[in-house]
A tleap script that builds the chain and sets N, CA, C and O, in Angstrom:
source leaprc.protein.ff14SB
mol = sequence {
  NMET ARG PHE LEU ASP ALA ASP ILE PHE ILE
  ARG ALA LEU THR GLY ASP ASP PRO PRO LYS
  ALA ALA ALA CYS GLU ARG LEU PHE ARG GLU
  LEU ALA ALA GLY ARG ALA GLU ALA THR THR
  SER GLU ALA VAL LEU ALA GLU ILE VAL PHE
  VAL LEU ALA SER PRO ARG HIE TYR GLY PHE
  GLU ARG ALA LYS ILE ALA ARG ALA LEU ALA
  PRO TYR VAL SER LEU ARG GLY LEU ARG VAL
  PRO GLU ARG PRO VAL VAL ALA ARG ALA LEU
  ALA LEU TYR GLU ALA THR ARG LEU ASP PHE
  GLU ASP CYS LEU THR VAL ALA LYS PHE GLU
  SER GLY MET VAL ASP ALA ILE VAL SER HIE
  ASP ARG GLY PHE ASP ARG ILE ALA GLY VAL
  VAL ARG VAL GLU PRO CALA
}
set mol.1.N position { 0.855 -1.180 0.000 }
set mol.1.CA position { 0.000 0.000 0.000 }
set mol.1.C position { 0.895 1.236 0.000 }
set mol.1.O position { 1.933 1.277 0.662 }
set mol.2.N position { 0.469 2.234 -0.755 }
set mol.2.CA position { 1.213 3.492 -0.828 }
set mol.2.C position { 0.662 4.491 0.184 }
set mol.2.O position { -0.517 4.459 0.537 }
set mol.3.N position { 1.537 5.373 0.639 }
set mol.3.CA position { 1.169 6.425 1.595 }
set mol.3.C position { 1.234 7.767 0.880 }
set mol.3.O position { 2.240 8.099 0.253 }
set mol.4.N position { 0.149 8.537 0.980 }
set mol.4.CA position { 0.116 9.844 0.322 }
set mol.4.C position { 0.542 10.940 1.286 }
set mol.4.O position { -0.028 11.089 2.367 }
set mol.5.N position { 1.538 11.693 0.890 }
set mol.5.CA position { 2.027 12.819 1.666 }
set mol.5.C position { 1.226 14.074 1.306 }
set mol.5.O position { 0.491 14.091 0.319 }
set mol.6.N position { 1.377 15.102 2.106 }
set mol.6.CA position { 0.594 16.334 1.959 }
set mol.6.C position { 0.741 16.971 0.583 }
set mol.6.O position { -0.239 17.470 0.029 }
set mol.7.N position { 1.938 16.964 0.029 }
set mol.7.CA position { 2.145 17.667 -1.238 }
set mol.7.C position { 1.326 17.086 -2.384 }
set mol.7.O position { 1.013 17.799 -3.338 }
set mol.8.N position { 0.976 15.808 -2.307 }
set mol.8.CA position { 0.166 15.190 -3.361 }
set mol.8.C position { -1.229 15.823 -3.381 }
set mol.8.O position { -1.764 16.143 -4.443 }
set mol.9.N position { -1.800 15.994 -2.201 }
set mol.9.CA position { -3.109 16.648 -2.093 }
set mol.9.C position { -3.006 18.120 -2.491 }
set mol.9.O position { -3.849 18.634 -3.226 }
set mol.10.N position { -1.973 18.784 -2.004 }
set mol.10.CA position { -1.823 20.223 -2.248 }
set mol.10.C position { -1.661 20.516 -3.734 }
set mol.10.O position { -2.254 21.467 -4.244 }
set mol.11.N position { -0.864 19.708 -4.438 }
set mol.11.CA position { -0.705 19.914 -5.880 }
set mol.11.C position { -2.055 19.764 -6.574 }
set mol.11.O position { -2.409 20.585 -7.421 }
set mol.12.N position { -2.808 18.728 -6.225 }
set mol.12.CA position { -4.107 18.500 -6.868 }
set mol.12.C position { -5.092 19.610 -6.527 }
set mol.12.O position { -5.863 20.039 -7.385 }
set mol.13.N position { -5.073 20.074 -5.298 }
set mol.13.CA position { -6.028 21.090 -4.862 }
set mol.13.C position { -5.718 22.483 -5.405 }
set mol.13.O position { -6.630 23.278 -5.635 }
set mol.14.N position { -4.438 22.779 -5.611 }
set mol.14.CA position { -4.068 24.129 -6.025 }
set mol.14.C position { -3.723 24.230 -7.505 }
set mol.14.O position { -3.886 25.291 -8.107 }
set mol.15.N position { -3.253 23.146 -8.093 }
set mol.15.CA position { -2.834 23.190 -9.488 }
set mol.15.C position { -1.655 24.111 -9.725 }
set mol.15.O position { -1.426 24.549 -10.853 }
set mol.16.N position { -0.902 24.412 -8.674 }
set mol.16.CA position { 0.174 25.406 -8.779 }
set mol.16.C position { 1.402 24.924 -9.552 }
set mol.16.O position { 2.249 25.733 -9.930 }
set mol.17.N position { 1.502 23.656 -9.784 }
set mol.17.CA position { 2.566 23.086 -10.612 }
set mol.17.C position { 1.845 22.149 -11.588 }
set mol.17.O position { 1.655 20.969 -11.292 }
set mol.18.N position { 1.444 22.678 -12.751 }
set mol.18.CA position { 0.550 21.914 -13.642 }
set mol.18.C position { 0.971 20.478 -13.962 }
set mol.18.O position { 0.113 19.596 -13.916 }
set mol.19.N position { 2.235 20.188 -14.283 }
set mol.19.CA position { 2.572 18.781 -14.562 }
set mol.19.C position { 2.386 17.876 -13.340 }
set mol.19.O position { 1.871 16.764 -13.458 }
set mol.20.N position { 2.807 18.359 -12.170 }
set mol.20.CA position { 2.636 17.565 -10.954 }
set mol.20.C position { 1.156 17.461 -10.595 }
set mol.20.O position { 0.692 16.398 -10.183 }
set mol.21.N position { 0.421 18.548 -10.748 }
set mol.21.CA position { -1.014 18.540 -10.444 }
set mol.21.C position { -1.734 17.520 -11.314 }
set mol.21.O position { -2.607 16.798 -10.832 }
set mol.22.N position { -1.377 17.455 -12.590 }
set mol.22.CA position { -2.018 16.503 -13.506 }
set mol.22.C position { -1.757 15.064 -13.065 }
set mol.22.O position { -2.662 14.230 -13.087 }
set mol.23.N position { -0.522 14.778 -12.666 }
set mol.23.CA position { -0.187 13.426 -12.200 }
set mol.23.C position { -0.961 13.092 -10.923 }
set mol.23.O position { -1.456 11.976 -10.767 }
set mol.24.N position { -1.061 14.050 -10.025 }
set mol.24.CA position { -1.797 13.838 -8.769 }
set mol.24.C position { -3.283 13.641 -9.045 }
set mol.24.O position { -3.922 12.788 -8.428 }
set mol.25.N position { -3.825 14.410 -9.951 }
set mol.25.CA position { -5.239 14.270 -10.302 }
set mol.25.C position { -5.522 12.899 -10.907 }
set mol.25.O position { -6.565 12.302 -10.640 }
set mol.26.N position { -4.590 12.401 -11.724 }
set mol.26.CA position { -4.749 11.052 -12.283 }
set mol.26.C position { -4.772 10.010 -11.155 }
set mol.26.O position { -5.595 9.095 -11.158 }
set mol.27.N position { -3.866 10.163 -10.207 }
set mol.27.CA position { -3.828 9.244 -9.073 }
set mol.27.C position { -5.147 9.283 -8.303 }
set mol.27.O position { -5.683 8.234 -7.946 }
set mol.28.N position { -5.670 10.466 -8.047 }
set mol.28.CA position { -6.922 10.572 -7.306 }
set mol.28.C position { -8.105 9.990 -8.090 }
set mol.28.O position { -9.030 9.439 -7.493 }
set mol.29.N position { -8.081 10.106 -9.404 }
set mol.29.CA position { -9.131 9.473 -10.220 }
set mol.29.C position { -9.065 7.952 -10.083 }
set mol.29.O position { -10.097 7.286 -10.000 }
set mol.30.N position { -7.853 7.411 -10.059 }
set mol.30.CA position { -7.666 5.970 -9.868 }
set mol.30.C position { -8.184 5.538 -8.490 }
set mol.30.O position { -8.830 4.499 -8.358 }
set mol.31.N position { -7.895 6.339 -7.482 }
set mol.31.CA position { -8.375 6.040 -6.130 }
set mol.31.C position { -9.899 6.118 -6.073 }
set mol.31.O position { -10.547 5.273 -5.455 }
set mol.32.N position { -10.458 7.118 -6.708 }
set mol.32.CA position { -11.916 7.294 -6.703 }
set mol.32.C position { -12.616 6.115 -7.373 }
set mol.32.O position { -13.686 5.690 -6.938 }
set mol.33.N position { -12.014 5.600 -8.416 }
set mol.33.CA position { -12.605 4.485 -9.157 }
set mol.33.C position { -12.342 3.141 -8.482 }
set mol.33.O position { -12.897 2.121 -8.890 }
set mol.34.N position { -11.504 3.139 -7.457 }
set mol.34.CA position { -11.173 1.884 -6.788 }
set mol.34.C position { -10.147 1.056 -7.526 }
set mol.34.O position { -9.959 -0.120 -7.213 }
set mol.35.N position { -9.473 1.655 -8.512 }
set mol.35.CA position { -8.443 0.931 -9.272 }
set mol.35.C position { -7.072 1.043 -8.621 }
set mol.35.O position { -6.109 0.427 -9.078 }
set mol.36.N position { -6.986 1.825 -7.565 }
set mol.36.CA position { -5.743 1.971 -6.806 }
set mol.36.C position { -6.118 2.121 -5.338 }
set mol.36.O position { -7.245 2.486 -5.002 }
set mol.37.N position { -5.155 1.832 -4.473 }
set mol.37.CA position { -5.352 1.993 -3.043 }
set mol.37.C position { -4.163 2.737 -2.453 }
set mol.37.O position { -3.020 2.564 -2.877 }
set mol.38.N position { -4.462 3.559 -1.474 }
set mol.38.CA position { -3.423 4.291 -0.757 }
set mol.38.C position { -3.971 4.627 0.620 }
set mol.38.O position { -5.151 4.427 0.904 }
set mol.39.N position { -3.106 5.133 1.453 }
set mol.39.CA position { -3.503 5.579 2.778 }
set mol.39.C position { -2.819 6.903 3.076 }
set mol.39.O position { -1.878 7.301 2.390 }
set mol.40.N position { -3.300 7.568 4.096 }
set mol.40.CA position { -2.676 8.794 4.589 }
set mol.40.C position { -2.928 8.847 6.087 }
set mol.40.O position { -3.397 7.866 6.664 }
set mol.41.N position { -2.631 9.963 6.727 }
set mol.41.CA position { -2.792 10.052 8.173 }
set mol.41.C position { -3.440 11.372 8.569 }
set mol.41.O position { -3.523 12.307 7.772 }
set mol.42.N position { -3.892 11.428 9.808 }
set mol.42.CA position { -4.434 12.673 10.340 }
set mol.42.C position { -3.364 13.764 10.346 }
set mol.42.O position { -3.668 14.936 10.124 }
set mol.43.N position { -2.121 13.383 10.598 }
set mol.43.CA position { -1.033 14.370 10.607 }
set mol.43.C position { -0.876 15.006 9.231 }
set mol.43.O position { -0.669 16.215 9.128 }
set mol.44.N position { -0.971 14.209 8.184 }
set mol.44.CA position { -0.875 14.734 6.821 }
set mol.44.C position { -2.041 15.668 6.539 }
set mol.44.O position { -1.853 16.743 5.968 }
set mol.45.N position { -3.240 15.267 6.934 }
set mol.45.CA position { -4.408 16.123 6.707 }
set mol.45.C position { -4.272 17.441 7.458 }
set mol.45.O position { -4.653 18.491 6.941 }
set mol.46.N position { -3.736 17.396 8.664 }
set mol.46.CA position { -3.514 18.629 9.427 }
set mol.46.C position { -2.482 19.518 8.728 }
set mol.46.O position { -2.628 20.741 8.711 }
set mol.47.N position { -1.450 18.914 8.155 }
set mol.47.CA position { -0.452 19.694 7.418 }
set mol.47.C position { -1.075 20.355 6.190 }
set mol.47.O position { -0.779 21.510 5.886 }
set mol.48.N position { -1.927 19.628 5.493 }
set mol.48.CA position { -2.595 20.182 4.312 }
set mol.48.C position { -3.408 21.408 4.697 }
set mol.48.O position { -3.318 22.449 4.045 }
set mol.49.N position { -4.204 21.286 5.756 }
set mol.49.CA position { -5.026 22.408 6.207 }
set mol.49.C position { -4.136 23.586 6.593 }
set mol.49.O position { -4.426 24.726 6.229 }
set mol.50.N position { -3.066 23.324 7.321 }
set mol.50.CA position { -2.159 24.390 7.752 }
set mol.50.C position { -1.555 25.118 6.549 }
set mol.50.O position { -1.548 26.348 6.507 }
set mol.51.N position { -1.053 24.369 5.584 }
set mol.51.CA position { -0.409 24.974 4.410 }
set mol.51.C position { -1.421 25.769 3.587 }
set mol.51.O position { -1.134 26.892 3.175 }
set mol.52.N position { -2.593 25.201 3.345 }
set mol.52.CA position { -3.581 25.898 2.530 }
set mol.52.C position { -4.099 27.161 3.221 }
set mol.52.O position { -4.414 28.144 2.550 }
set mol.53.N position { -4.188 27.146 4.548 }
set mol.53.CA position { -4.695 28.302 5.290 }
set mol.53.C position { -3.640 29.384 5.501 }
set mol.53.O position { -3.978 30.553 5.687 }
set mol.54.N position { -2.397 29.010 5.473 }
set mol.54.CA position { -1.313 29.943 5.782 }
set mol.54.C position { -1.237 31.080 4.760 }
set mol.54.O position { -1.124 30.830 3.560 }
set mol.55.N position { -1.298 32.324 5.233 }
set mol.55.CA position { -1.151 33.454 4.309 }
set mol.55.C position { 0.206 33.430 3.592 }
set mol.55.O position { 0.343 33.968 2.493 }
set mol.56.N position { 1.179 32.818 4.210 }
set mol.56.CA position { 2.521 32.709 3.627 }
set mol.56.C position { 2.523 31.788 2.408 }
set mol.56.O position { 3.359 31.923 1.514 }
set mol.57.N position { 1.577 30.854 2.386 }
set mol.57.CA position { 1.521 29.899 1.286 }
set mol.57.C position { 0.353 30.211 0.342 }
set mol.57.O position { 0.560 30.767 -0.737 }
set mol.58.N position { -0.866 29.855 0.745 }
set mol.58.CA position { -2.015 30.006 -0.149 }
set mol.58.C position { -3.097 30.933 0.397 }
set mol.58.O position { -3.790 31.594 -0.377 }
set mol.59.N position { -3.249 30.989 1.705 }
set mol.59.CA position { -4.234 31.882 2.313 }
set mol.59.C position { -5.678 31.551 1.986 }
set mol.59.O position { -6.520 32.447 1.935 }
set mol.60.N position { -5.977 30.274 1.764 }
set mol.60.CA position { -7.352 29.873 1.473 }
set mol.60.C position { -8.237 30.089 2.698 }
set mol.60.O position { -7.777 29.970 3.833 }
set mol.61.N position { -9.493 30.404 2.462 }
set mol.61.CA position { -10.471 30.539 3.546 }
set mol.61.C position { -10.845 29.147 4.064 }
set mol.61.O position { -10.735 28.146 3.355 }
set mol.62.N position { -11.286 29.119 5.316 }
set mol.62.CA position { -11.629 27.859 5.975 }
set mol.62.C position { -12.656 27.052 5.178 }
set mol.62.O position { -12.483 25.849 4.981 }
set mol.63.N position { -13.716 27.706 4.724 }
set mol.63.CA position { -14.768 26.998 3.989 }
set mol.63.C position { -14.214 26.384 2.711 }
set mol.63.O position { -14.563 25.256 2.361 }
set mol.64.N position { -13.365 27.109 2.021 }
set mol.64.CA position { -12.789 26.594 0.775 }
set mol.64.C position { -11.951 25.348 1.058 }
set mol.64.O position { -12.006 24.374 0.307 }
set mol.65.N position { -11.183 25.382 2.133 }
set mol.65.CA position { -10.343 24.240 2.495 }
set mol.65.C position { -11.211 23.034 2.836 }
set mol.65.O position { -11.007 21.939 2.311 }
set mol.66.N position { -12.177 23.244 3.717 }
set mol.66.CA position { -13.027 22.130 4.151 }
set mol.66.C position { -13.787 21.520 2.979 }
set mol.66.O position { -13.859 20.298 2.848 }
set mol.67.N position { -14.345 22.359 2.141 }
set mol.67.CA position { -15.133 21.857 1.002 }
set mol.67.C position { -14.264 21.199 -0.062 }
set mol.67.O position { -14.708 20.270 -0.737 }
set mol.68.N position { -13.044 21.664 -0.216 }
set mol.68.CA position { -12.155 21.081 -1.221 }
set mol.68.C position { -11.564 19.748 -0.750 }
set mol.68.O position { -11.393 18.825 -1.546 }
set mol.69.N position { -11.258 19.657 0.533 }
set mol.69.CA position { -10.596 18.458 1.059 }
set mol.69.C position { -11.582 17.319 1.349 }
set mol.69.O position { -11.213 16.149 1.251 }
set mol.70.N position { -12.806 17.641 1.697 }
set mol.70.CA position { -13.790 16.616 2.072 }
set mol.70.C position { -13.962 15.517 1.015 }
set mol.70.O position { -13.994 14.343 1.382 }
set mol.71.N position { -14.072 15.839 -0.264 }
set mol.71.CA position { -14.235 14.755 -1.246 }
set mol.71.C position { -13.041 13.804 -1.308 }
set mol.71.O position { -13.216 12.618 -1.587 }
set mol.72.N position { -11.849 14.298 -1.057 }
set mol.72.CA position { -10.667 13.442 -1.064 }
set mol.72.C position { -10.718 12.443 0.085 }
set mol.72.O position { -10.334 11.284 -0.071 }
set mol.73.N position { -11.193 12.897 1.231 }
set mol.73.CA position { -11.268 12.046 2.416 }
set mol.73.C position { -12.223 10.875 2.189 }
set mol.73.O position { -12.084 9.832 2.827 }
set mol.74.N position { -13.175 11.037 1.299 }
set mol.74.CA position { -14.167 9.979 1.075 }
set mol.74.C position { -13.879 9.103 -0.147 }
set mol.74.O position { -14.714 8.279 -0.517 }
set mol.75.N position { -12.731 9.264 -0.768 }
set mol.75.CA position { -12.418 8.462 -1.950 }
set mol.75.C position { -12.406 6.972 -1.633 }
set mol.75.O position { -11.883 6.534 -0.608 }
set mol.76.N position { -12.989 6.223 -2.528 }
set mol.76.CA position { -13.131 4.774 -2.360 }
set mol.76.C position { -11.802 4.069 -2.065 }
set mol.76.O position { -11.742 3.214 -1.181 }
set mol.77.N position { -10.764 4.411 -2.779 }
set mol.77.CA position { -9.484 3.714 -2.637 }
set mol.77.C position { -8.520 4.342 -1.648 }
set mol.77.O position { -7.381 3.892 -1.527 }
set mol.78.N position { -8.956 5.370 -0.940 }
set mol.78.CA position { -8.067 6.036 0.021 }
set mol.78.C position { -8.469 5.652 1.439 }
set mol.78.O position { -9.595 5.907 1.866 }
set mol.79.N position { -7.566 5.053 2.142 }
set mol.79.CA position { -7.816 4.694 3.535 }
set mol.79.C position { -7.405 5.867 4.421 }
set mol.79.O position { -6.257 6.312 4.425 }
set mol.80.N position { -8.377 6.333 5.154 }
set mol.80.CA position { -8.154 7.461 6.066 }
set mol.80.C position { -8.492 6.963 7.464 }
set mol.80.O position { -9.608 6.500 7.701 }
set mol.81.N position { -7.542 7.052 8.397 }
set mol.81.CA position { -7.848 6.606 9.754 }
set mol.81.C position { -9.056 7.369 10.299 }
set mol.81.O position { -9.120 8.597 10.234 }
set mol.82.N position { -10.002 6.614 10.832 }
set mol.82.CA position { -11.167 7.228 11.461 }
set mol.82.C position { -11.859 8.229 10.529 }
set mol.82.O position { -12.096 9.379 10.901 }
set mol.83.N position { -12.171 7.785 9.345 }
set mol.83.CA position { -12.774 8.626 8.304 }
set mol.83.C position { -13.938 9.483 8.802 }
set mol.83.O position { -13.978 10.673 8.491 }
set mol.84.N position { -14.899 8.921 9.575 }
set mol.84.CA position { -16.005 9.773 10.047 }
set mol.84.C position { -15.538 10.897 10.976 }
set mol.84.O position { -16.097 11.993 10.967 }
set mol.85.N position { -14.518 10.614 11.768 }
set mol.85.CA position { -13.967 11.642 12.663 }
set mol.85.C position { -13.333 12.759 11.839 }
set mol.85.O position { -13.526 13.938 12.138 }
set mol.86.N position { -12.590 12.400 10.819 }
set mol.86.CA position { -11.942 13.398 9.965 }
set mol.86.C position { -12.992 14.222 9.218 }
set mol.86.O position { -12.863 15.440 9.100 }
set mol.87.N position { -14.026 13.556 8.718 }
set mol.87.CA position { -15.097 14.277 8.012 }
set mol.87.C position { -15.774 15.273 8.964 }
set mol.87.O position { -16.056 16.407 8.577 }
set mol.88.N position { -16.030 14.857 10.186 }
set mol.88.CA position { -16.645 15.758 11.169 }
set mol.88.C position { -15.696 16.896 11.500 }
set mol.88.O position { -16.134 18.037 11.647 }
set mol.89.N position { -14.416 16.615 11.620 }
set mol.89.CA position { -13.432 17.660 11.912 }
set mol.89.C position { -13.408 18.707 10.810 }
set mol.89.O position { -13.289 19.897 11.100 }
set mol.90.N position { -13.517 18.297 9.563 }
set mol.90.CA position { -13.560 19.258 8.463 }
set mol.90.C position { -14.805 20.133 8.557 }
set mol.90.O position { -14.740 21.337 8.308 }
set mol.91.N position { -15.937 19.534 8.916 }
set mol.91.CA position { -17.168 20.315 9.080 }
set mol.91.C position { -17.027 21.310 10.229 }
set mol.91.O position { -17.458 22.457 10.113 }
set mol.92.N position { -16.431 20.878 11.328 }
set mol.92.CA position { -16.195 21.786 12.458 }
set mol.92.C position { -15.236 22.904 12.072 }
set mol.92.O position { -15.415 24.055 12.470 }
set mol.93.N position { -14.221 22.555 11.298 }
set mol.93.CA position { -13.241 23.550 10.867 }
set mol.93.C position { -13.915 24.657 10.057 }
set mol.93.O position { -13.589 25.835 10.201 }
set mol.94.N position { -14.843 24.265 9.220 }
set mol.94.CA position { -15.571 25.249 8.417 }
set mol.94.C position { -16.495 26.108 9.284 }
set mol.94.O position { -16.658 27.301 9.025 }
set mol.95.N position { -17.093 25.511 10.300 }
set mol.95.CA position { -18.136 26.179 11.084 }
set mol.95.C position { -17.636 26.938 12.311 }
set mol.95.O position { -18.376 27.738 12.883 }
set mol.96.N position { -16.390 26.698 12.724 }
set mol.96.CA position { -15.879 27.318 13.950 }
set mol.96.C position { -14.589 28.065 13.656 }
set mol.96.O position { -14.146 28.150 12.511 }
set mol.97.N position { -14.002 28.599 14.703 }
set mol.97.CA position { -12.696 29.259 14.585 }
set mol.97.C position { -11.586 28.389 15.180 }
set mol.97.O position { -10.450 28.845 15.309 }
set mol.98.N position { -11.899 27.156 15.540 }
set mol.98.CA position { -10.895 26.261 16.112 }
set mol.98.C position { -9.862 25.865 15.068 }
set mol.98.O position { -10.171 25.773 13.880 }
set mol.99.N position { -8.630 25.631 15.518 }
set mol.99.CA position { -7.612 25.059 14.644 }
set mol.99.C position { -8.067 23.665 14.225 }
set mol.99.O position { -8.862 23.029 14.917 }
set mol.100.N position { -7.564 23.198 13.096 }
set mol.100.CA position { -7.985 21.887 12.611 }
set mol.100.C position { -7.652 20.784 13.614 }
set mol.100.O position { -8.435 19.852 13.797 }
set mol.101.N position { -6.500 20.888 14.256 }
set mol.101.CA position { -6.117 19.873 15.241 }
set mol.101.C position { -7.128 19.822 16.382 }
set mol.101.O position { -7.463 18.741 16.866 }
set mol.102.N position { -7.617 20.989 16.815 }
set mol.102.CA position { -8.643 21.020 17.855 }
set mol.102.C position { -9.966 20.469 17.334 }
set mol.102.O position { -10.717 19.849 18.087 }
set mol.103.N position { -10.253 20.685 16.071 }
set mol.103.CA position { -11.466 20.116 15.474 }
set mol.103.C position { -11.397 18.588 15.480 }
set mol.103.O position { -12.401 17.920 15.729 }
set mol.104.N position { -10.221 18.042 15.206 }
set mol.104.CA position { -10.049 16.593 15.293 }
set mol.104.C position { -10.301 16.107 16.718 }
set mol.104.O position { -10.929 15.068 16.922 }
set mol.105.N position { -9.815 16.851 17.691 }
set mol.105.CA position { -10.006 16.483 19.095 }
set mol.105.C position { -11.492 16.488 19.453 }
set mol.105.O position { -11.985 15.553 20.082 }
set mol.106.N position { -12.200 17.540 19.052 }
set mol.106.CA position { -13.638 17.622 19.325 }
set mol.106.C position { -14.368 16.478 18.626 }
set mol.106.O position { -15.259 15.866 19.215 }
set mol.107.N position { -14.011 16.186 17.398 }
set mol.107.CA position { -14.664 15.112 16.661 }
set mol.107.C position { -14.431 13.762 17.338 }
set mol.107.O position { -15.327 12.918 17.360 }
set mol.108.N position { -13.254 13.556 17.883 }
set mol.108.CA position { -12.985 12.316 18.629 }
set mol.108.C position { -13.859 12.265 19.876 }
set mol.108.O position { -14.395 11.209 20.213 }
set mol.109.N position { -14.007 13.391 20.560 }
set mol.109.CA position { -14.885 13.445 21.732 }
set mol.109.C position { -16.317 13.118 21.326 }
set mol.109.O position { -16.971 12.288 21.958 }
set mol.110.N position { -16.800 13.766 20.278 }
set mol.110.CA position { -18.177 13.563 19.838 }
set mol.110.C position { -18.443 12.120 19.403 }
set mol.110.O position { -19.569 11.634 19.508 }
set mol.111.N position { -17.418 11.447 18.920 }
set mol.111.CA position { -17.590 10.069 18.454 }
set mol.111.C position { -17.681 9.084 19.607 }
set mol.111.O position { -17.995 7.912 19.399 }
set mol.112.N position { -17.408 9.550 20.823 }
set mol.112.CA position { -17.463 8.676 21.983 }
set mol.112.C position { -16.153 7.980 22.283 }
set mol.112.O position { -16.092 7.135 23.177 }
set mol.113.N position { -15.096 8.322 21.547 }
set mol.113.CA position { -13.799 7.695 21.792 }
set mol.113.C position { -13.231 8.081 23.159 }
set mol.113.O position { -12.500 7.315 23.787 }
set mol.114.N position { -13.585 9.274 23.595 }
set mol.114.CA position { -13.114 9.767 24.890 }
set mol.114.C position { -14.299 10.407 25.610 }
set mol.114.O position { -15.280 10.796 24.976 }
set mol.115.N position { -14.205 10.516 26.944 }
set mol.115.CA position { -15.320 11.106 27.686 }
set mol.115.C position { -15.030 12.520 28.159 }
set mol.115.O position { -15.914 13.182 28.703 }
set mol.116.N position { -13.804 12.992 27.962 }
set mol.116.CA position { -13.456 14.368 28.314 }
set mol.116.C position { -12.171 14.746 27.598 }
set mol.116.O position { -11.346 13.895 27.268 }
set mol.117.N position { -12.026 16.029 27.371 }
set mol.117.CA position { -10.794 16.568 26.800 }
set mol.117.C position { -10.053 17.260 27.939 }
set mol.117.O position { -10.574 18.192 28.551 }
set mol.118.N position { -8.854 16.807 28.216 }
set mol.118.CA position { -8.042 17.409 29.265 }
set mol.118.C position { -7.194 18.492 28.615 }
set mol.118.O position { -6.298 18.209 27.819 }
set mol.119.N position { -7.491 19.731 28.969 }
set mol.119.CA position { -6.814 20.848 28.324 }
set mol.119.C position { -7.046 22.130 29.110 }
set mol.119.O position { -8.058 22.284 29.794 }
set mol.120.N position { -6.100 23.034 29.001 }
set mol.120.CA position { -6.280 24.384 29.540 }
set mol.120.C position { -6.900 25.296 28.475 }
set mol.120.O position { -7.242 26.442 28.768 }
set mol.121.N position { -7.045 24.801 27.259 }
set mol.121.CA position { -7.556 25.580 26.133 }
set mol.121.C position { -9.065 25.761 26.270 }
set mol.121.O position { -9.827 24.813 26.078 }
set mol.122.N position { -9.488 26.962 26.597 }
set mol.122.CA position { -10.908 27.241 26.820 }
set mol.122.C position { -11.694 27.362 25.521 }
set mol.122.O position { -12.917 27.499 25.550 }
set mol.123.N position { -11.018 27.314 24.402 }
set mol.123.CA position { -11.709 27.334 23.112 }
set mol.123.C position { -12.649 26.144 22.965 }
set mol.123.O position { -13.667 26.233 22.279 }
set mol.124.N position { -12.307 25.027 23.610 }
set mol.124.CA position { -13.177 23.847 23.554 }
set mol.124.C position { -14.534 24.125 24.199 }
set mol.124.O position { -15.535 23.505 23.839 }
set mol.125.N position { -14.566 25.053 25.145 }
set mol.125.CA position { -15.807 25.355 25.866 }
set mol.125.C position { -16.870 25.980 24.957 }
set mol.125.O position { -18.052 25.985 25.301 }
set mol.126.N position { -16.462 26.499 23.817 }
set mol.126.CA position { -17.413 27.120 22.895 }
set mol.126.C position { -18.207 26.105 22.092 }
set mol.126.O position { -19.153 26.473 21.396 }
set mol.127.N position { -17.838 24.838 22.178 }
set mol.127.CA position { -18.525 23.794 21.428 }
set mol.127.C position { -19.510 23.101 22.362 }
set mol.127.O position { -19.117 22.491 23.357 }
set mol.128.N position { -20.782 23.202 22.032 }
set mol.128.CA position { -21.834 22.632 22.873 }
set mol.128.C position { -21.622 21.141 23.075 }
set mol.128.O position { -21.350 20.396 22.134 }
set mol.129.N position { -21.755 20.726 24.336 }
set mol.129.CA position { -21.673 19.315 24.663 }
set mol.129.C position { -20.284 18.802 24.967 }
set mol.129.O position { -20.140 17.712 25.520 }
set mol.130.N position { -19.260 19.556 24.623 }
set mol.130.CA position { -17.896 19.107 24.862 }
set mol.130.C position { -17.578 19.235 26.352 }
set mol.130.O position { -17.876 20.254 26.977 }
set mol.131.N position { -16.976 18.197 26.905 }
set mol.131.CA position { -16.549 18.207 28.293 }
set mol.131.C position { -15.035 18.433 28.317 }
set mol.131.O position { -14.256 17.598 27.858 }
set mol.132.N position { -14.641 19.587 28.864 }
set mol.132.CA position { -13.217 19.898 29.009 }
set mol.132.C position { -12.907 19.964 30.496 }
set mol.132.O position { -13.635 20.582 31.273 }
set mol.133.N position { -11.835 19.328 30.868 }
set mol.133.CA position { -11.392 19.393 32.259 }
set mol.133.C position { -9.931 19.799 32.278 }
set mol.133.O position { -9.178 19.527 31.343 }
set mol.134.N position { -9.549 20.452 33.357 }
set mol.134.CA position { -8.136 20.804 33.546 }
set mol.134.C position { -7.512 19.820 34.507 }
set mol.134.O position { -8.194 19.303 35.391 }
set mol.135.N position { -6.236 19.552 34.353 }
set mol.135.CA position { -5.602 18.610 35.282 }
set mol.135.C position { -5.651 19.167 36.707 }
set mol.135.O position { -5.490 20.366 36.935 }
set mol.136.N position { -5.877 18.262 37.647 }
set mol.136.CA position { -5.980 18.684 39.049 }
set mol.136.C position { -4.598 18.938 39.635 }
set mol.136.O position { -4.481 19.302 40.805 }
savepdb mol mol.pdb
quit
């Protein structure tokens, strides 16, 4: 199985290097059709969001990032750890001001994987239903 790094997604999403973007788009078409298989990680997805959002790089708006990346996460031939959690994190990223990494944390909480988020970060308190505790 092949592992997809962040730049493969970024080239396809931005088209900033046309020959590389074309090759990446072909790969994603193969994955979508189920004629190829690959995997990636939450860390890679977080890097993609960071790079696309960074004013130093692309400066994409949150909604554009979430809407552009979501279809890739659901590709038939792409294995994404905890796919529903990642999909929910992208939706939270679009709807809130939380960093993507925090959106992943909230999505894990909402999925029932954990019963509380241990953090001093009060940003979690803005999400209804989230239980945040500080270490005693």
